[in-house]
C-alpha distance (Angstrom), angle and dihedral (degrees) to the residues before:
residue distance angle dihedral
M1 . . .
T2 3.81 . .
R3 3.78 113.0 .
S4 3.78 112.2 -149.7
F5 3.81 106.7 168.0
S6 3.80 113.8 152.8
K7 3.75 117.3 -125.7
A8 3.85 123.0 -113.2
P9 3.82 112.9 -80.7
S10 3.80 116.4 -87.6
K11 3.77 121.6 -110.0
E12 3.81 89.0 -105.8
I13 3.79 93.8 53.5
R14 3.82 91.7 43.5
A15 3.80 89.9 53.5
Q16 3.79 92.5 49.6
V17 3.82 97.4 47.1
G18 3.82 89.9 40.7
V19 3.78 89.1 68.5
Q20 3.81 91.1 52.5
I21 3.81 93.2 45.3
E22 3.84 90.7 49.9
S23 3.77 90.1 50.7
D24 3.82 93.2 48.4
F25 3.76 101.5 42.8
S26 3.81 112.8 21.6
S27 3.81 128.5 95.5
R28 3.83 129.0 -155.3
L29 3.83 89.3 -153.7
V30 3.79 92.2 55.5
G31 3.76 90.2 46.9
Y32 3.78 88.9 52.8
L33 3.82 90.3 52.1
R34 3.75 92.1 50.5
E35 3.80 90.0 53.4
N36 3.83 93.1 45.7
G37 3.80 106.5 51.2
Y38 3.85 95.4 -82.7
K39 3.77 89.7 -80.0
I40 3.83 141.1 111.5
Q41 3.76 121.1 -174.0
A42 3.82 124.1 -177.1
G43 3.79 124.9 157.7
D44 3.79 109.3 -41.3
T45 3.82 93.8 -20.2
T46 3.76 126.2 93.6
I47 3.78 125.0 179.4
K48 3.79 116.9 -163.2
L49 3.79 117.5 -170.7
A50 3.80 119.6 -157.8
A51 3.79 112.7 -107.5
E52 3.82 90.8 -126.8
F53 3.80 119.1 38.6
G54 3.77 143.2 123.4
F55 3.77 130.6 25.0
C56 3.83 114.4 23.9
Y57 3.82 124.2 -158.5
G58 3.82 92.7 -92.9
V59 3.82 92.5 53.1
D60 3.83 91.5 45.5
R61 3.78 89.0 53.0
A62 3.80 94.6 46.4
I63 3.81 92.4 51.3
E64 3.77 92.2 45.5
Y65 3.83 91.2 51.6
A66 3.81 91.2 48.2
F67 3.80 94.1 50.8
A68 3.79 89.6 43.8
A69 3.81 91.7 51.0
R70 3.77 91.0 57.0
H71 3.81 89.6 46.8
R72 3.81 92.7 49.9
F73 3.80 96.1 42.5
P74 3.82 102.9 35.6
N75 3.80 94.7 157.9
R76 3.82 100.5 38.2
R77 3.76 128.4 87.3
I78 3.81 113.4 -109.9
W79 3.79 121.4 -157.3
L80 3.77 127.4 -165.1
T81 3.80 114.6 -151.1
G82 3.83 88.8 -143.5
E83 3.77 141.1 -28.9
I84 3.79 107.5 -31.3
I85 3.79 89.0 -141.2
H86 3.80 132.9 -10.8
N87 3.79 99.3 -91.6
P88 3.81 120.0 104.2
G89 3.77 93.8 -154.6
V90 3.78 94.5 54.8
N91 3.83 92.6 45.7
E92 3.79 90.1 49.9
R93 3.79 90.0 51.5
L94 3.80 89.0 56.2
R95 3.79 91.3 50.9
E96 3.80 88.0 52.9
M97 3.84 86.4 56.2
K98 3.84 88.4 55.5
I99 3.77 94.4 -106.6
D100 3.82 104.8 146.2
F101 3.79 131.0 -151.6
L102 3.79 123.5 -130.8
P103 3.86 111.3 -121.4
N104 3.80 111.2 -89.0
T105 3.79 98.3 -121.7
D106 3.81 137.8 116.3
D107 3.87 89.2 -135.2
K108 3.78 100.8 101.2
N109 3.81 92.9 -163.9
V110 3.79 88.8 60.2
R111 3.79 96.6 38.3
Y112 3.81 95.0 52.1
A113 3.83 98.7 30.7
D114 3.80 96.3 107.6
L115 3.81 98.6 41.3
A116 3.79 117.6 118.0
K117 3.84 126.1 -165.9
D118 3.82 93.4 -108.8
D119 3.81 94.2 52.6
V120 3.80 123.1 114.2
I121 3.79 121.0 -129.9
L122 3.84 117.1 -145.4
I123 3.85 114.4 -159.3
P124 3.86 113.8 -151.8
A125 3.76 125.8 -124.6
F126 3.85 88.5 -99.0
G127 3.82 91.3 61.9
A128 3.76 128.4 -129.0
D129 3.79 137.3 -87.2
S130 3.81 108.7 -87.4
E131 3.84 92.7 -127.8
E132 3.77 91.1 53.7
M133 3.80 92.1 46.6
T134 3.82 90.0 51.6
F135 3.80 88.7 52.7
F136 3.80 92.4 53.0
L137 3.79 91.9 47.6
N138 3.78 94.3 47.4
E139 3.76 90.7 49.9
G140 3.80 90.9 51.7
Y141 3.80 99.3 -121.4
E142 3.80 119.9 164.7
I143 3.83 103.5 -109.2
V144 3.80 126.7 -157.8
D145 3.80 104.6 -167.3
T146 3.82 116.8 -160.6
T147 3.86 96.0 169.9
C148 3.81 108.2 151.9
G149 3.82 116.3 -109.2
S150 3.83 89.7 -129.2
V151 3.83 88.8 58.1
L152 3.77 91.6 48.1
N153 3.83 88.2 54.0
V154 3.83 89.9 57.2
W155 3.79 90.0 49.5
K156 3.78 90.2 53.7
R157 3.78 89.9 54.4
V158 3.77 97.8 48.0
R159 3.81 91.7 46.6
K160 3.82 87.5 52.7
Y161 3.82 89.8 51.7
A162 3.81 90.5 50.9
N163 3.76 93.4 49.5
E164 3.81 92.0 49.3
G165 3.80 95.1 47.2
F166 3.80 98.1 -104.7
T167 3.79 123.0 134.6
A168 3.81 111.6 -124.8
L169 3.78 110.1 -123.5
V170 3.76 104.1 -162.2
H171 3.81 122.1 -163.7
G172 3.77 101.7 -147.9
K173 3.76 149.6 89.0
Y174 3.81 110.0 -68.3
D175 3.81 93.2 -144.7
H176 3.80 95.7 47.7
E177 3.81 114.7 110.8
E178 3.78 93.0 -127.3
T179 3.80 94.3 51.7
I180 3.83 91.9 45.1
A181 3.82 88.8 53.8
T182 3.81 92.9 44.9
V183 3.78 97.5 51.4
S184 3.84 90.1 46.7
Q185 3.79 87.5 63.5
V186 3.83 90.1 61.8
C187 3.80 95.3 59.1
A188 3.80 93.3 38.0
E189 3.81 90.7 54.4
S190 3.80 97.2 49.9
P191 3.80 132.4 11.9
D192 3.83 85.9 -141.6
G193 3.80 94.8 48.6
H194 3.78 120.0 124.0
Y195 3.77 137.7 -172.5
L196 3.77 141.3 -172.3
V197 3.83 124.9 -162.7
V198 3.81 116.4 -145.2
L199 3.79 116.7 -167.2
D200 3.76 105.1 -165.4
L201 3.78 148.8 -17.9
D202 3.80 94.6 -73.5
E203 3.78 90.9 57.4
A204 3.80 91.1 45.8
R205 3.85 91.3 52.5
D206 3.81 90.1 48.7
L207 3.79 89.8 50.8
A208 3.80 92.3 46.8
A209 3.78 91.6 52.7
M210 3.83 90.0 53.0
I211 3.79 92.3 47.9
V212 3.82 91.3 52.2
S213 3.80 95.7 44.7
G214 3.77 99.0 36.0
D215 3.82 87.9 -137.0
W216 3.80 107.8 135.1
S217 3.83 97.3 168.4
D218 3.80 92.3 112.7
F219 3.80 96.7 40.4
D220 3.82 98.8 100.7
R221 3.80 91.8 50.9
K222 3.79 93.9 48.8
F223 3.82 96.5 41.8
P224 3.81 112.2 32.5
A225 3.80 123.5 -158.0
H226 3.80 95.2 -93.4
A227 3.83 89.7 62.5
R228 3.78 96.4 56.0
S229 3.80 143.7 44.1
K230 3.80 123.2 -89.1
D231 3.82 116.5 -77.2
F232 3.79 92.0 9.6
D233 3.78 113.1 -178.4
P234 3.85 110.3 -170.7
A235 3.76 93.8 -161.4
R236 3.79 90.0 56.8
D237 3.78 103.4 27.5
L238 3.78 99.8 45.9
M239 3.78 97.0 55.7
R240 3.81 89.6 91.4
I241 3.80 119.2 29.7
G242 3.79 133.8 -176.5
V243 3.82 115.6 -166.5
A244 3.80 123.4 -142.2
N245 3.79 133.9 151.0
Q246 3.76 148.1 -148.7
T247 3.79 101.6 -93.7
T248 3.82 94.8 -125.8
M249 3.78 99.0 55.7
L250 3.80 125.1 114.5
E251 3.82 105.9 -73.9
S252 3.78 96.7 -142.9
E253 3.80 92.7 46.8
S254 3.83 93.5 51.1
R255 3.79 91.8 51.8
E256 3.81 92.7 46.8
I257 3.80 92.2 49.9
G258 3.78 88.7 53.4
E259 3.81 90.9 52.1
I260 3.82 92.6 46.9
V261 3.82 92.4 53.6
R262 3.79 92.5 42.3
A263 3.84 90.6 53.6
A264 3.77 90.9 49.0
I265 3.77 92.1 50.6
A266 3.81 90.4 48.9
E267 3.83 91.6 50.6
R268 3.82 92.2 47.7
Y269 3.80 100.1 45.8
G270 3.82 103.0 17.3
A271 3.80 130.1 -96.9
G272 3.80 92.1 -91.1
E273 3.83 91.3 59.0
T274 3.78 97.9 46.2
E275 3.80 95.3 102.5
S276 3.80 90.8 53.8
H277 3.79 91.5 55.9
F278 3.81 105.5 30.4
L279 3.82 137.1 52.7
S280 3.75 129.4 172.5
F281 3.80 137.8 178.6
D282 3.80 127.6 -179.9
T283 3.78 104.5 -116.6
I284 3.81 99.7 164.4
C285 3.79 103.6 124.5
S286 3.83 118.5 -115.6
A287 3.85 92.0 -121.8
T288 3.78 91.4 57.3
E289 3.80 90.4 48.6
D290 3.82 91.9 46.6
R291 3.81 93.0 51.7
Q292 3.78 93.6 47.0
R293 3.79 91.7 47.1
A294 3.81 91.1 49.4
V295 3.82 91.0 54.1
K296 3.78 90.9 50.4
E297 3.76 89.9 51.7
L298 3.80 91.1 48.3
L299 3.79 90.2 51.5
S300 3.77 92.6 49.2
D301 3.83 90.0 47.9
G302 3.76 89.7 61.4
V303 3.82 126.7 -98.5
D304 3.81 129.1 166.4
R305 3.78 98.0 -144.8
M306 3.79 138.5 -1.9
I307 3.79 133.3 -132.6
V308 3.80 111.8 -157.4
I309 3.81 112.7 -167.3
G310 3.80 124.6 -159.0
G311 3.78 146.0 91.7
Y312 3.76 114.4 -52.0
N313 3.84 89.7 -124.2
S314 3.81 92.6 49.9
S315 3.84 108.6 118.3
N316 3.82 95.8 -162.1
T317 3.82 91.4 48.9
G318 3.80 90.4 50.8
H319 3.76 90.4 55.0
L320 3.81 91.4 51.2
L321 3.78 86.2 55.4
E322 3.82 91.0 48.0
L323 3.80 91.1 54.0
S324 3.81 92.9 45.9
S325 3.83 99.1 43.7
A326 3.78 91.2 52.6
V327 3.84 87.1 68.0
I328 3.81 111.3 24.3
P329 3.80 139.8 2.2
A330 3.86 105.7 -66.5
Y331 3.74 133.4 -177.3
H332 3.84 128.7 -158.1
I333 3.78 109.1 -152.1
V334 3.81 134.3 168.1
D335 3.76 100.1 -142.4
A336 3.84 145.2 -29.9
G337 3.79 91.0 -69.7
C338 3.81 88.3 73.9
L339 3.80 90.2 66.3
I340 3.80 97.9 81.1
T341 3.78 100.0 165.8
A342 3.78 137.0 -24.7
D343 3.77 85.7 -87.5
R344 3.83 102.8 38.4
I345 3.80 129.1 58.8
I346 3.80 135.3 164.3
A347 3.77 108.4 -139.5
K348 3.80 140.9 151.5
P349 3.79 117.2 -117.0
N350 3.83 119.6 -149.5
G351 3.80 110.3 -69.4
R352 3.83 94.7 -5.0
E353 3.76 140.3 94.3
P354 3.84 121.1 -92.5
V355 3.79 113.8 -81.6
E356 3.81 136.9 177.2
M357 3.83 111.2 -101.7
T358 3.79 132.3 -173.0
D359 3.84 137.2 -146.5
W360 3.79 92.2 33.1
L361 3.80 96.4 136.5
P362 3.81 110.0 38.0
E363 3.79 124.7 -168.8
G364 3.80 121.7 -101.1
P365 3.79 130.4 51.9
Q366 3.78 112.2 -17.4
V367 3.80 134.7 -177.6
I368 3.81 106.1 -161.6
G369 3.79 122.4 -165.6
V370 3.79 120.4 -151.3
T371 3.76 130.2 -167.7
G372 3.80 137.9 157.1
G373 3.74 134.7 -149.2
A374 3.82 122.0 -112.3
S375 3.81 90.7 -92.0
T376 3.80 96.9 51.3
P377 3.83 116.2 105.6
D378 3.79 122.5 -138.9
S379 3.74 90.3 -118.1
I380 3.84 92.0 65.3
V381 3.83 92.1 43.9
G382 3.78 90.2 50.9
L383 3.84 92.7 50.8
V384 3.83 91.2 48.6
I385 3.81 91.3 53.2
E386 3.83 90.4 46.9
R387 3.77 89.3 52.2
I388 3.80 93.2 49.8
L389 3.78 91.9 51.2
Q390 3.79 89.8 47.1
L391 3.80 92.4 52.6
R392 3.82 89.9 48.7
G393 3.80 90.3 50.6
V394 3.85 91.2 -117.2
P395 3.82 119.5 141.1
L396 3.80 119.8 -128.7
P397 3.83 115.4 -100.6
S398 3.76 118.3 -107.4
L399 3.82 106.2 -91.6
D400 3.78 95.4 -165.4
Protein backbone atom coordinates (compact mmCIF):
# COMPACT_ATOMS: atom_id res chain seq x y z
CA MET A 1 0.00 0.00 0.00
CA THR A 2 1.40 3.39 -1.00
CA ARG A 3 0.77 6.07 1.59
CA SER A 4 0.40 9.50 0.04
CA PHE A 5 -0.96 11.81 2.75
CA SER A 6 -0.01 15.44 2.33
CA LYS A 7 1.69 17.17 5.20
CA ALA A 8 0.07 19.98 7.17
CA PRO A 9 0.35 23.40 5.50
CA SER A 10 3.51 25.37 6.19
CA LYS A 11 3.42 28.56 8.23
CA GLU A 12 3.88 30.57 5.07
CA ILE A 13 0.92 28.94 3.31
CA ARG A 14 -1.24 29.21 6.43
CA ALA A 15 -0.52 32.92 6.63
CA GLN A 16 -1.39 33.45 2.97
CA VAL A 17 -4.64 31.49 3.00
CA GLY A 18 -5.53 32.97 6.39
CA VAL A 19 -5.96 36.36 4.77
CA GLN A 20 -8.33 34.89 2.18
CA ILE A 21 -10.31 32.94 4.79
CA GLU A 22 -10.65 36.05 6.94
CA SER A 23 -11.92 38.00 3.95
CA ASP A 24 -14.44 35.32 3.02
CA PHE A 25 -15.86 34.35 6.39
CA SER A 26 -15.37 37.10 9.00
CA SER A 27 -17.82 39.84 10.06
CA ARG A 28 -17.11 43.23 11.61
CA LEU A 29 -20.55 43.19 13.22
CA VAL A 30 -19.92 39.84 14.89
CA GLY A 31 -16.54 41.12 16.06
CA TYR A 32 -18.30 44.13 17.57
CA LEU A 33 -20.74 41.86 19.41
CA ARG A 34 -17.90 39.75 20.83
CA GLU A 35 -16.28 42.89 22.19
CA ASN A 36 -19.54 44.26 23.62
CA GLY A 37 -21.04 41.46 25.67
CA TYR A 38 -22.66 39.63 22.73
CA LYS A 39 -25.53 42.12 22.80
CA ILE A 40 -27.02 44.95 20.74
CA GLN A 41 -29.89 47.05 22.07
CA ALA A 42 -31.62 49.79 20.11
CA GLY A 43 -35.11 51.09 20.80
CA ASP A 44 -37.38 48.16 21.55
CA THR A 45 -35.09 45.61 19.85
CA THR A 46 -32.43 43.58 21.61
CA ILE A 47 -30.19 41.05 19.87
CA LYS A 48 -28.41 38.53 22.08
CA LEU A 49 -25.75 36.37 20.46
CA ALA A 50 -24.80 33.05 22.09
CA ALA A 51 -21.37 33.19 23.74
CA GLU A 52 -20.30 30.08 21.78
CA PHE A 53 -21.41 29.70 18.17
CA GLY A 54 -20.17 29.19 14.65
CA PHE A 55 -16.93 27.66 13.40
CA CYS A 56 -15.28 25.22 15.78
CA TYR A 57 -11.60 24.24 15.73
CA GLY A 58 -12.25 21.21 13.51
CA VAL A 59 -14.11 23.29 10.93
CA ASP A 60 -11.46 26.02 11.01
CA ARG A 61 -8.83 23.36 10.32
CA ALA A 62 -10.81 21.69 7.52
CA ILE A 63 -11.33 25.00 5.71
CA GLU A 64 -7.70 26.01 6.18
CA TYR A 65 -6.53 22.68 4.72
CA ALA A 66 -8.91 23.01 1.77
CA PHE A 67 -7.75 26.53 0.94
CA ALA A 68 -4.13 25.46 1.44
CA ALA A 69 -4.61 22.48 -0.89
CA ARG A 70 -5.73 24.75 -3.70
CA HIS A 71 -2.73 27.01 -2.98
CA ARG A 72 -0.26 24.10 -2.96
CA PHE A 73 -1.71 22.36 -6.00
CA PRO A 74 -2.80 25.24 -8.25
CA ASN A 75 -2.72 23.20 -11.46
CA ARG A 76 -4.06 19.88 -10.20
CA ARG A 77 -7.66 18.78 -9.89
CA ILE A 78 -8.88 18.48 -6.30
CA TRP A 79 -11.83 16.25 -5.40
CA LEU A 80 -13.81 16.33 -2.17
CA THR A 81 -15.32 12.97 -1.22
CA GLY A 82 -18.38 14.82 0.14
CA GLU A 83 -19.36 18.15 1.67
CA ILE A 84 -16.39 19.40 3.65
CA ILE A 85 -18.80 20.66 6.31
CA HIS A 86 -22.57 21.02 6.37
CA ASN A 87 -22.83 24.60 5.17
CA PRO A 88 -23.97 25.30 1.60
CA GLY A 89 -22.22 28.66 1.42
CA VAL A 90 -18.85 27.22 2.39
CA ASN A 91 -19.17 24.32 -0.05
CA GLU A 92 -20.15 26.70 -2.83
CA ARG A 93 -17.06 28.80 -2.07
CA LEU A 94 -14.91 25.70 -2.60
CA ARG A 95 -16.61 25.05 -5.93
CA GLU A 96 -15.75 28.60 -6.95
CA MET A 97 -12.12 27.68 -6.17
CA LYS A 98 -12.41 24.78 -8.65
CA ILE A 99 -12.53 22.12 -5.94
CA ASP A 100 -14.82 19.43 -7.32
CA PHE A 101 -17.06 16.93 -5.52
CA LEU A 102 -17.10 13.21 -6.29
CA PRO A 103 -20.58 12.04 -7.38
CA ASN A 104 -22.68 10.98 -4.38
CA THR A 105 -23.40 7.41 -5.44
CA ASP A 106 -22.62 3.88 -4.25
CA ASP A 107 -21.73 2.90 -7.81
CA LYS A 108 -17.93 3.00 -7.68
CA ASN A 109 -17.61 3.00 -11.47
CA VAL A 110 -19.58 6.25 -11.56
CA ARG A 111 -18.05 7.77 -8.43
CA TYR A 112 -14.45 7.30 -9.58
CA ALA A 113 -14.97 7.61 -13.34
CA ASP A 114 -13.36 11.05 -13.69
CA LEU A 115 -10.41 10.51 -11.35
CA ALA A 116 -6.92 10.75 -12.82
CA LYS A 117 -3.68 9.60 -11.18
CA ASP A 118 -2.43 13.14 -10.61
CA ASP A 119 -5.62 14.27 -8.85
CA VAL A 120 -5.74 15.25 -5.18
CA ILE A 121 -8.30 13.76 -2.81
CA LEU A 122 -9.67 16.01 -0.06
CA ILE A 123 -11.23 14.19 2.91
CA PRO A 124 -13.96 16.18 4.73
CA ALA A 125 -14.07 16.96 8.44
CA PHE A 126 -16.47 14.01 8.92
CA GLY A 127 -13.84 11.54 7.67
CA ALA A 128 -14.25 8.89 4.99
CA ASP A 129 -15.39 5.29 4.82
CA SER A 130 -12.40 3.01 5.52
CA GLU A 131 -12.95 1.00 2.33
CA GLU A 132 -12.88 4.13 0.21
CA MET A 133 -9.80 5.42 2.01
CA THR A 134 -8.04 2.11 1.32
CA PHE A 135 -8.90 2.47 -2.36
CA PHE A 136 -7.38 5.95 -2.53
CA LEU A 137 -4.23 4.79 -0.76
CA ASN A 138 -3.78 1.72 -2.94
CA GLU A 139 -4.21 3.82 -6.06
CA GLY A 140 -1.53 6.24 -4.85
CA TYR A 141 -3.58 9.44 -4.83
CA GLU A 142 -2.31 12.49 -2.99
CA ILE A 143 -4.62 12.77 0.05
CA VAL A 144 -5.35 15.87 2.11
CA ASP A 145 -7.12 14.61 5.21
CA THR A 146 -9.16 17.15 7.21
CA THR A 147 -10.88 14.60 9.47
CA CYS A 148 -11.70 16.29 12.79
CA GLY A 149 -9.66 15.21 15.81
CA SER A 150 -12.84 14.60 17.80
CA VAL A 151 -14.02 12.17 15.12
CA LEU A 152 -10.67 10.39 15.20
CA ASN A 153 -11.12 9.97 18.95
CA VAL A 154 -14.42 8.16 18.35
CA TRP A 155 -12.73 5.91 15.79
CA LYS A 156 -10.08 5.02 18.36
CA ARG A 157 -12.81 3.95 20.78
CA VAL A 158 -14.81 1.80 18.37
CA ARG A 159 -11.64 0.10 17.14
CA LYS A 160 -10.78 -0.69 20.75
CA TYR A 161 -14.26 -2.17 21.22
CA ALA A 162 -13.84 -4.35 18.13
CA ASN A 163 -10.45 -5.63 19.27
CA GLU A 164 -11.81 -6.51 22.71
CA GLY A 165 -14.91 -8.28 21.41
CA PHE A 166 -17.44 -5.56 22.24
CA THR A 167 -20.12 -4.46 19.78
CA ALA A 168 -20.00 -0.72 19.13
CA LEU A 169 -23.34 0.85 19.98
CA VAL A 170 -23.22 4.23 18.22
CA HIS A 171 -25.67 7.00 19.09
CA GLY A 172 -26.01 8.74 15.76
CA LYS A 173 -27.78 9.07 12.45
CA TYR A 174 -27.05 6.02 10.30
CA ASP A 175 -27.02 8.08 7.07
CA HIS A 176 -24.74 10.83 8.40
CA GLU A 177 -21.26 10.92 6.84
CA GLU A 178 -19.54 10.84 10.22
CA THR A 179 -21.47 7.82 11.46
CA ILE A 180 -20.91 5.97 8.16
CA ALA A 181 -17.17 6.58 8.51
CA THR A 182 -17.18 5.61 12.19
CA VAL A 183 -18.94 2.26 11.83
CA SER A 184 -16.68 1.39 8.88
CA GLN A 185 -13.78 1.48 11.33
CA VAL A 186 -15.33 -1.37 13.31
CA CYS A 187 -15.38 -3.85 10.45
CA ALA A 188 -12.02 -2.68 9.13
CA GLU A 189 -10.41 -3.25 12.52
CA SER A 190 -11.70 -6.79 13.05
CA PRO A 191 -13.42 -9.28 10.75
CA ASP A 192 -15.56 -10.23 13.76
CA GLY A 193 -16.40 -6.62 14.65
CA HIS A 194 -20.03 -5.55 14.91
CA TYR A 195 -21.94 -2.31 15.35
CA LEU A 196 -25.48 -1.06 15.92
CA VAL A 197 -26.61 2.54 15.36
CA VAL A 198 -29.21 3.92 17.78
CA LEU A 199 -30.92 7.15 16.78
CA ASP A 200 -32.63 8.34 19.94
CA LEU A 201 -33.96 7.60 23.41
CA ASP A 202 -36.96 5.66 22.13
CA GLU A 203 -34.72 3.25 20.25
CA ALA A 204 -32.42 2.96 23.27
CA ARG A 205 -35.37 2.07 25.51
CA ASP A 206 -36.59 -0.53 22.99
CA LEU A 207 -33.11 -2.03 22.89
CA ALA A 208 -32.81 -2.04 26.67
CA ALA A 209 -36.10 -3.93 27.03
CA MET A 210 -34.84 -6.58 24.60
CA ILE A 211 -31.54 -6.91 26.47
CA VAL A 212 -33.33 -7.41 29.79
CA SER A 213 -35.92 -9.88 28.46
CA GLY A 214 -33.74 -11.72 25.96
CA ASP A 215 -36.64 -11.56 23.51
CA TRP A 216 -35.25 -10.53 20.12
CA SER A 217 -38.36 -11.30 18.05
CA ASP A 218 -38.96 -7.61 17.27
CA PHE A 219 -35.32 -6.68 16.72
CA ASP A 220 -35.29 -6.71 12.90
CA ARG A 221 -38.31 -4.45 12.75
CA LYS A 222 -36.92 -1.95 15.25
CA PHE A 223 -33.36 -1.95 13.88
CA PRO A 224 -33.28 -2.46 10.09
CA ALA A 225 -30.24 -3.74 8.22
CA HIS A 226 -28.84 -0.30 7.39
CA ALA A 227 -28.46 0.42 11.12
CA ARG A 228 -26.28 -2.61 11.92
CA SER A 229 -23.33 -4.61 10.70
CA LYS A 230 -23.68 -7.53 8.32
CA ASP A 231 -24.89 -10.85 9.81
CA PHE A 232 -25.80 -9.14 13.07
CA ASP A 233 -27.14 -11.56 15.67
CA PRO A 234 -28.53 -9.63 18.67
CA ALA A 235 -28.46 -12.65 20.98
CA ARG A 236 -24.74 -13.04 20.28
CA ASP A 237 -23.61 -9.51 19.48
CA LEU A 238 -25.33 -7.62 22.28
CA MET A 239 -23.84 -9.60 25.14
CA ARG A 240 -20.93 -7.14 25.31
CA ILE A 241 -21.55 -3.50 24.34
CA GLY A 242 -19.32 -0.46 24.03
CA VAL A 243 -21.11 2.88 23.67
CA ALA A 244 -19.88 5.71 21.43
CA ASN A 245 -21.58 8.52 19.58
CA GLN A 246 -21.59 10.77 16.57
CA THR A 247 -19.81 13.83 17.91
CA THR A 248 -22.60 16.27 16.99
CA MET A 249 -25.48 14.59 18.79
CA LEU A 250 -27.38 16.12 21.70
CA GLU A 251 -25.05 15.86 24.69
CA SER A 252 -27.71 15.05 27.29
CA GLU A 253 -29.31 12.42 25.05
CA SER A 254 -26.03 10.61 24.41
CA ARG A 255 -25.33 10.39 28.12
CA GLU A 256 -28.85 9.21 28.91
CA ILE A 257 -28.65 6.52 26.23
CA GLY A 258 -25.45 5.25 27.82
CA GLU A 259 -27.11 5.06 31.21
CA ILE A 260 -30.19 3.28 29.82
CA VAL A 261 -28.07 0.59 28.21
CA ARG A 262 -25.80 0.30 31.26
CA ALA A 263 -28.83 -0.27 33.50
CA ALA A 264 -30.20 -2.92 31.14
CA ILE A 265 -26.87 -4.77 31.11
CA ALA A 266 -26.73 -4.64 34.91
CA GLU A 267 -30.25 -6.03 35.20
CA ARG A 268 -29.55 -8.81 32.70
CA TYR A 269 -26.17 -9.96 33.99
CA GLY A 270 -26.03 -8.57 37.52
CA ALA A 271 -24.41 -5.39 38.82
CA GLY A 272 -21.18 -7.23 39.60
CA GLU A 273 -20.78 -8.29 35.98
CA THR A 274 -21.54 -4.95 34.35
CA GLU A 275 -17.93 -4.06 33.60
CA SER A 276 -17.48 -7.36 31.76
CA HIS A 277 -20.38 -6.57 29.46
CA PHE A 278 -20.42 -2.78 29.14
CA LEU A 279 -17.93 -0.03 28.22
CA SER A 280 -18.58 3.65 27.64
CA PHE A 281 -16.50 6.72 26.84
CA ASP A 282 -17.78 10.27 26.41
CA THR A 283 -17.05 11.12 22.77
CA ILE A 284 -19.24 14.20 22.37
CA CYS A 285 -16.85 16.90 21.18
CA SER A 286 -16.23 19.90 23.40
CA ALA A 287 -17.36 22.36 20.70
CA THR A 288 -20.74 20.62 20.47
CA GLU A 289 -21.12 20.77 24.25
CA ASP A 290 -20.04 24.42 24.37
CA ARG A 291 -22.59 25.49 21.75
CA GLN A 292 -25.41 23.57 23.39
CA ARG A 293 -24.51 24.98 26.80
CA ALA A 294 -24.39 28.53 25.39
CA VAL A 295 -27.90 28.13 23.96
CA LYS A 296 -29.19 26.92 27.32
CA GLU A 297 -27.61 29.95 28.99
CA LEU A 298 -29.15 32.27 26.41
CA LEU A 299 -32.58 30.73 27.00
CA SER A 300 -32.25 31.09 30.76
CA ASP A 301 -31.11 34.69 30.32
CA GLY A 302 -34.43 35.53 28.68
CA VAL A 303 -35.12 35.74 24.95
CA ASP A 304 -38.46 35.86 23.15
CA ARG A 305 -37.47 33.88 20.07
CA MET A 306 -34.36 32.22 18.67
CA ILE A 307 -32.75 32.27 15.25
CA VAL A 308 -30.56 29.20 14.67
CA ILE A 309 -28.28 29.50 11.63
CA GLY A 310 -26.73 26.59 9.76
CA GLY A 311 -27.07 24.12 6.93
CA TYR A 312 -30.33 22.20 6.96
CA ASN A 313 -28.37 18.93 6.96
CA SER A 314 -26.20 20.04 9.89
CA SER A 315 -26.73 17.68 12.82
CA ASN A 316 -25.30 19.97 15.49
CA THR A 317 -27.38 22.91 14.22
CA GLY A 318 -30.51 20.78 14.35
CA HIS A 319 -29.86 19.99 17.98
CA LEU A 320 -29.48 23.70 18.79
CA LEU A 321 -32.94 24.15 17.27
CA GLU A 322 -34.24 21.22 19.30
CA LEU A 323 -33.03 22.79 22.55
CA SER A 324 -34.42 26.21 21.63
CA SER A 325 -37.82 25.17 20.27
CA ALA A 326 -38.58 23.24 23.45
CA VAL A 327 -38.70 26.61 25.26
CA ILE A 328 -39.56 29.42 22.82
CA PRO A 329 -40.40 29.94 19.14
CA ALA A 330 -37.22 29.05 17.22
CA TYR A 331 -36.33 29.12 13.54
CA HIS A 332 -33.59 27.17 11.76
CA ILE A 333 -32.44 29.15 8.73
CA VAL A 334 -29.53 28.84 6.30
CA ASP A 335 -28.76 32.52 5.78
CA ALA A 336 -30.19 36.04 5.68
CA GLY A 337 -32.06 35.26 2.48
CA CYS A 338 -34.48 33.17 4.54
CA LEU A 339 -35.72 36.33 6.30
CA ILE A 340 -38.10 37.50 3.58
CA THR A 341 -40.07 40.12 5.52
CA ALA A 342 -40.94 40.79 9.14
CA ASP A 343 -43.91 38.50 8.59
CA ARG A 344 -42.45 35.78 6.32
CA ILE A 345 -39.53 33.43 6.94
CA ILE A 346 -38.26 30.22 5.37
CA ALA A 347 -37.19 27.88 8.16
CA LYS A 348 -36.81 24.18 8.93
CA PRO A 349 -38.91 22.82 11.79
CA ASN A 350 -37.61 19.87 13.83
CA GLY A 351 -37.60 16.71 11.75
CA ARG A 352 -39.27 18.30 8.72
CA GLU A 353 -38.38 19.97 5.45
CA PRO A 354 -37.97 23.78 5.22
CA VAL A 355 -41.24 25.66 4.87
CA GLU A 356 -42.39 29.26 4.67
CA MET A 357 -43.79 30.48 7.99
CA THR A 358 -45.52 33.69 9.03
CA ASP A 359 -45.73 35.89 12.14
CA TRP A 360 -42.15 35.10 13.11
CA LEU A 361 -41.17 38.65 14.06
CA PRO A 362 -44.07 40.42 15.80
CA GLU A 363 -44.21 44.12 16.55
CA GLY A 364 -43.46 45.50 19.99
CA PRO A 365 -40.46 44.95 22.26
CA GLN A 366 -38.47 41.88 21.26
CA VAL A 367 -35.41 40.12 22.64
CA ILE A 368 -34.08 37.95 19.83
CA GLY A 369 -31.50 35.24 20.45
CA VAL A 370 -29.10 34.24 17.69
CA THR A 371 -26.79 31.25 17.43
CA GLY A 372 -25.04 29.32 14.70
CA GLY A 373 -23.98 25.72 14.26
CA ALA A 374 -20.33 24.70 14.20
CA SER A 375 -20.28 24.98 10.39
CA THR A 376 -21.69 28.52 10.23
CA PRO A 377 -19.23 31.32 9.38
CA ASP A 378 -19.32 34.67 11.14
CA SER A 379 -20.04 36.34 7.80
CA ILE A 380 -23.43 34.63 7.57
CA VAL A 381 -24.24 35.29 11.23
CA GLY A 382 -23.44 38.96 10.74
CA LEU A 383 -25.66 39.27 7.67
CA VAL A 384 -28.55 37.60 9.51
CA ILE A 385 -28.27 40.06 12.40
CA GLU A 386 -28.11 42.98 9.95
CA ARG A 387 -31.27 41.71 8.26
CA ILE A 388 -33.13 41.36 11.56
CA LEU A 389 -32.23 44.91 12.52
CA GLN A 390 -33.28 46.13 9.09
CA LEU A 391 -36.66 44.42 9.37
CA ARG A 392 -37.13 45.97 12.81
CA GLY A 393 -36.26 49.40 11.43
CA VAL A 394 -33.20 49.65 13.68
CA PRO A 395 -29.92 51.17 12.37
CA LEU A 396 -26.66 49.28 12.71
CA PRO A 397 -24.42 50.37 15.58
CA SER A 398 -21.29 52.30 14.73
CA LEU A 399 -18.52 49.72 14.36
CA ASP A 400 -15.65 52.20 14.51
